[in-house]
N, C-alpha and C positions, 0 to 999 in steps of 0.2 A: 675713317682715313680716306676712303674713296670720295666722300662728299667734300672733304677739304680740298682734295686734288682738283675736283671739278670746279669748285668755287675759285681757287687760285687761277686756274686756266681761263675761267670766264672773265675774271677781273683783268688778266693779262690781255685777253682778246679785245676787251673794251678799250684798254690803253693803246693797243696797236692801231685799232680803227680810228681812235681820236687823233693819234699822231699822224696817220695817213691823211685824214681830212684836213688837219691843220697845215700840212705841208704839201698841198696838191698843186701849188703853182708851178708852172713850167720853168725849167732851167736848162741851160746849155752845158753839156759835158763835152769839153774840147778834147779830141783824141790826139791832135797834132801838138806836141809840146813846143815846137819851134815857131809855130804860126801865131800863138797867142790868142787873144779873144777874137781877132778878125779872121781866124782860120776857117776854111771851108769844111774841115773834117770835124764835125761835132754831131752829137746826138741830143735831141731835145726831148725831154720826158719830165714828168712830175718829180719833184725832189725826193718824195718818199720812195720812189722806185730805185733811185741811186743809193739811198741810205739802206734800204732793205737788201739790195744787191751787195753792198759792201759788207753788211753783217753776215749774209749767207756765205760770201767768199771767205770771210774771217773764220766762220765755223768750219768750213771745209778745210782750210789750211791748218787750223788747230787740230782737227781730227786726224789729218794725215800726219802731222808732226807727232801727235801722241801715239799713233799706230807705229811709226818708225821708231819712236823712243822705247816702245815696249817690245820690240822685236826679240831682244835677248831673253825676255821672260817667256815669250811664246815658244822660242826654241828650247828653252829649258823644260817647259811643260811637255813638249813633244818628246824630248829625250826621256823624261820620266815616264811618260805613258808607254813608250816602247819598252823601257826597262820593266815596268809593271807587267806588261803583257808577256814578256819573256819569262819573268819569274813565276807568273801564274802557270804557264805551260810547264815550267820545270817542276813546280809543286805537284801538278796533276800527274806528270810522268813519274815522279818519285813516290807519290801515293799509290799509283797502280803497281809500281815495282814492290813496294812494301806489302801490299795486299797479297801479291803473288808469293812473296817470300814467307809471309806468315802462314800461308796454306801449305807450304812445303813441309814434308815429313820431318826433316831434321830440326825445324824450329817449332813444330807443333807442341812438343812436350814442354817448352819453356813458357808458353803463353798462359798456362794454368797454374804454374808454380810461383809461389810468393817468396820462397827461400832463395831463389836465384838472385844474387846481388847485382849482377851486371849482364845485360843481354849482349849478344855479339853485335858488332857494328855492321850495318848494311850499307854497301856502296853500290 
């Protein structure tokens, strides 16, 4: 499985390098939308820089959108984690309480008898 992952990443890296070499001619990226092609506000860089930058921005925007979209699930997980922690503390407290009550003299005689149908409720 690891070898397959390395092989796929190697082929992908070769494709990216080939894409960058094929698109290395310089282009103007005009920043001023009203000035048109004759605008003085432009950035000149190889085409692959703009394409990779657009892909990177797309990945970031997609990641942020997914993060915000999953907010309710993260909140539900936090609430469940708090509930589990509270219930574990409650179980520990009740277990300690039960052990103390089982050592009490009034309940000691019930622990060894099998004829007793119902044990007293412990609160």
